[in-house]
C-alpha positions in Angstrom: -14.4 -4.0 22.9 -18.0 -3.1 22.6 -20.4 -5.5 20.7 -21.5 -2.9 18.2 -21.5 0.7 17.2 -23.0 3.4 19.5 -24.7 5.1 16.5 -27.0 2.8 14.4 -25.3 2.3 11.1 -28.5 2.5 9.2 -29.2 5.9 10.6 -25.6 7.0 9.7 -26.1 5.8 6.2 -29.5 7.4 5.8 -28.2 10.8 7.0 -25.1 10.6 4.7 -27.3 9.6 1.7 -29.5 12.6 2.3 -26.4 14.9 2.3 -26.7 15.5 6.1 -23.0 15.1 6.9 -19.9 17.2 7.2 -16.2 16.5 7.1 -14.2 18.0 10.0 -11.0 19.8 8.9 -8.0 18.3 10.7 -8.0 14.5 10.4 -10.6 14.2 7.6 -10.9 17.0 5.1 -7.3 18.3 5.3 -5.9 14.8 4.6 -8.1 14.3 1.5 -7.8 17.8 -0.1 -5.5 17.8 -1.9 -5.0 15.4 -3.8 -8.8 15.4 -4.2 -11.0 18.4 -4.8 -13.5 19.2 -2.1 -16.3 17.8 -4.2 -14.4 14.6 -4.9 -13.5 14.2 -1.2 -17.2 14.6 -0.1 -18.3 12.1 -2.8 -15.6 9.6 -1.8 -16.4 9.8 1.9 -20.1 9.4 1.2 -19.6 6.4 -1.0 -17.2 4.8 1.6 -19.7 5.2 4.4 -22.4 3.5 2.3 -20.0 0.6 2.0 -19.7 0.1 5.7 -21.3 -2.9 7.5 -21.3 -3.6 11.2 -18.5 -6.0 10.5 -16.3 -3.0 9.7 -16.9 -1.6 13.3 -13.7 -1.3 15.3 -14.6 0.4 18.6 -16.5 3.2 20.3 -14.3 5.9 21.9 -15.1 8.6 24.4 -14.4 12.1 23.2 -14.4 15.3 25.3 -18.0 16.1 24.7 -19.4 13.0 22.9 -18.6 9.5 21.8 -17.5 8.4 18.4 -17.6 5.1 16.5 -14.4 3.9 14.7 -14.5 1.8 11.6 -11.9 0.1 9.4 -12.6 -0.3 5.7 -10.6 -1.7 2.8 -11.3 -0.1 -0.6 -9.4 -1.4 -3.6 -6.6 -2.7 -1.5 -6.2 0.5 0.6 -7.2 0.6 4.3 -9.2 3.5 5.7 -9.8 4.6 9.3 -13.1 6.3 9.8 -14.2 8.0 13.0 -17.7 9.5 13.1 -20.6 10.6 15.3 -24.1 11.9 14.9 -24.8 15.5 16.0 -28.4 14.9 17.0 -29.1 18.7 17.4 -28.9 19.2 13.6 -29.1 16.1 12.9 -26.0 15.3 10.8 -23.1 12.9 10.7 -19.8 14.5 11.7 -16.9 12.6 10.0 -14.1 13.4 12.5 -11.4 11.3 10.9 -11.0 9.7 7.4 -7.5 8.6 6.5 -5.3 5.6 6.2 -4.9 3.8 9.6 -1.8 4.4 11.7 -1.9 0.9 13.1 -3.5 -2.4 12.0 -7.2 -2.5 13.0 -8.9 -5.9 13.5 -12.5 -6.0 12.6 -15.0 -8.8 11.9 -14.5 -8.0 8.2 -10.7 -8.5 8.5 -7.6 -6.6 9.3 -7.3 -3.0 8.0 -3.5 -2.2 7.6 -1.6 1.0 7.3 0.0 1.8 4.0 
């Protein structure tokens, strides 16, 4: 397991706070809308990313054309799996996945469990 995220978390948070992020369809947006509206989903994801610390980091994974950082976060007793990368050509954060985890994730902040 890598020692820390590939993408600096302070940069991720700064881009998201500025609104420079997008939710990929598939494993992020389509799993949040419904039950949430699009605006609620964007707001929830943005708030969750601001809650992340390096202790929530799980691992960095190789994708076809890039690498992504995976995080596990507990919010009000619910575990969330978050996979993201920074598209430096724009620049913006691409939230690839945002959903409850499919397996327990051990992070320095604790274990994030599936529902």
